C-alpha angles and dihedrals in degrees: 000000000000123000120199120184113185138170130190088268109036150001103257097185138358123170152096115300137176097216141355129206116203135190100237123190089245094044141297116311138181129227120205129181115293092022117165116263115269145157120211141167119242130216132203110303143080133313100210124188140179125211124175091342093308121113131213138172140196122202113228134188091206141298142140135287130207120194116192134147095349093310117117109196115190119188111191137188 
């Protein structure tokens, strides 16, 4: 699946990942390949991802996420 993390100023990450963990307003949740479509707000925390056994994370102050057709689009502020 593809993860895109963007701000108003830059693309912070774009690439193929195996899973993504997001700080949702109702609690942390994980997105795996073939996840159902959803839109959620994000709170301060960490967008963590795993790709080919390697892990990465991006600190966020909040934002929104859209999951659709194996594309996870995260817009942060």
